[in-house]
C-alpha positions in Angstrom: -120.8 -164.8 -90.3 -123.8 -166.3 -92.1 -123.7 -169.3 -89.8 -124.1 -167.0 -86.8 -127.1 -165.1 -88.3 -128.8 -168.4 -89.5 -128.3 -169.9 -86.0 -129.8 -166.8 -84.3 -132.8 -166.9 -86.6 -133.4 -170.5 -85.8 -133.0 -169.8 -82.0 -135.4 -166.9 -82.3 -138.0 -169.1 -83.9 -137.6 -171.8 -81.2 -137.8 -169.2 -78.4 -140.9 -167.6 -79.7 -139.1 -164.3 -80.5 -140.4 -164.4 -84.1 -143.8 -163.7 -82.7 -142.6 -160.5 -80.9 -142.1 -157.8 -83.5 -141.0 -155.4 -80.7 -137.9 -157.5 -80.0 -134.9 -157.4 -82.2 -131.5 -159.2 -82.2 -128.8 -158.4 -84.7 -125.1 -159.3 -85.1 -123.0 -157.1 -87.3 -119.3 -156.1 -87.6 -118.4 -153.3 -85.2 -116.8 -151.6 -88.1 -113.9 -150.2 -86.2 -110.7 -151.2 -84.4 -111.3 -152.1 -80.7 -109.1 -153.0 -77.8 -109.5 -153.9 -74.2 -107.1 -153.1 -71.4 -107.0 -154.6 -68.0 -104.5 -153.6 -65.3 -102.7 -151.4 -67.9 -102.2 -154.4 -70.2 -103.9 -154.9 -73.6 -105.8 -158.2 -73.3 -107.8 -158.0 -76.6 -107.1 -156.1 -79.8 -109.0 -156.6 -83.1 -110.3 -155.1 -86.3 -112.8 -157.9 -86.6 -115.1 -157.4 -83.6 -118.8 -158.3 -83.8 -121.5 -156.4 -82.0 -124.7 -158.2 -80.8 -127.5 -155.7 -80.4 -130.6 -156.9 -78.6 -133.7 -155.0 -77.6 -133.6 -153.6 -74.1 -130.0 -154.8 -73.4 -126.7 -153.1 -73.8 -124.6 -154.0 -76.8 -122.3 -157.0 -76.4 -119.0 -157.1 -78.3 -117.3 -160.3 -79.4 -113.6 -160.5 -80.2 -112.3 -163.4 -82.3 -110.3 -165.9 -80.3 -107.5 -165.7 -82.9 -107.0 -162.0 -82.1 
């Protein structure tokens, strides 16, 4: 997960986000089991979901491809 955080920090600096203290981006483990159902069928199920939190945007959840 360190690679994701390091890449985000580099992207923030390139995009000028570092100069906007009112804007935050974080990626953390969701800390709970999550699943997604579509049409009554489970299409994603994991204990290793990451949540991306960004100022003024809804949370975005990322499921590992392996799950």
